[in-house]
C-alpha positions, 0 to 999 in steps of 0.5 A: 100219409103215403097215400096223400103223397102219391095223390100229390105227385100224381096231381103235380104230374097232371098239372105239369102234362095239361100245361105242356099241352096248353103251351103246344095248342097255344103256339099252334094257334099263333102259327096257324094263319100266316096273317091275321086281323085281315080280310081278302079283298077284290080291287075292282074297277070301282076302286080308286086309290088316291095314295100308295107306297112301296116299303123296303124292310131289311131282314135277317136270316142269319148273322156272322160272328167269330169273324165271319166264321160261324153264323147264328139263325134267326126267326123273322116276323114281319109286322105291318101296322096301319097307323091311320085312326080312321081309314083302312089301307089295301096291302097289295102285295108282300114279297120276300127277296134273298141276299141276291135280289131273287124272289123267295116268297110271294105271300099274298095271292090276293090283296088283304085289307088292313083296318084302322089301327090294326096290324098283321104279320108274317112269319119265317122259321129260324131254320129257314135261312134262304134269305140270307144276311141281306134279304128283304121285304117289299110291301106295296100298299094303297088307299082310297083315302088320305091316310097316314103312312103304315109302319112296317118293321121286321123283328129278328129273334133267336133263343138257341142254347143259352143265347137271346138275340133280338133286333128290329129293321125298320122299313123305308118308303122307296116309292110314293106311288102316283095315280093319275086321277088325283087332283 
């Protein structure tokens, strides 16, 4: 009987260790790639965009509480969704600015293609509070066909201690790009 109990305890410990290792691996896979479901593209002279926009998305590295005496750090996920059911869009730039309007990160060294109905995201850790309470993203996209505008949102999350905070900021189109050769 003691032999069976020892084996059961050993089996339980083994399952616990394996499940912890699997969870760590899953988390690494989620953050390994800075943007997913995309491919790097070259925009050359043959690329003729007919539409595009610049989208402003508010993002909060932290929020105040207790009469601004304390702050709560937040992780940020910027999510971009191509809502067109047929055609891809090209994301030319994704830039992250702080509360003072200073550029913190330029996420793309090359444009990326976001296929029909696909999405991608960019992640900022909760300990990166450089953006402040008024940070934002500017996203520039273009397309060679008439497409529906993409959706851009930032999701802020924190699960520190026993607190759980999450909220979403929706992007707003601040500029429609014009192209001279569009008829």
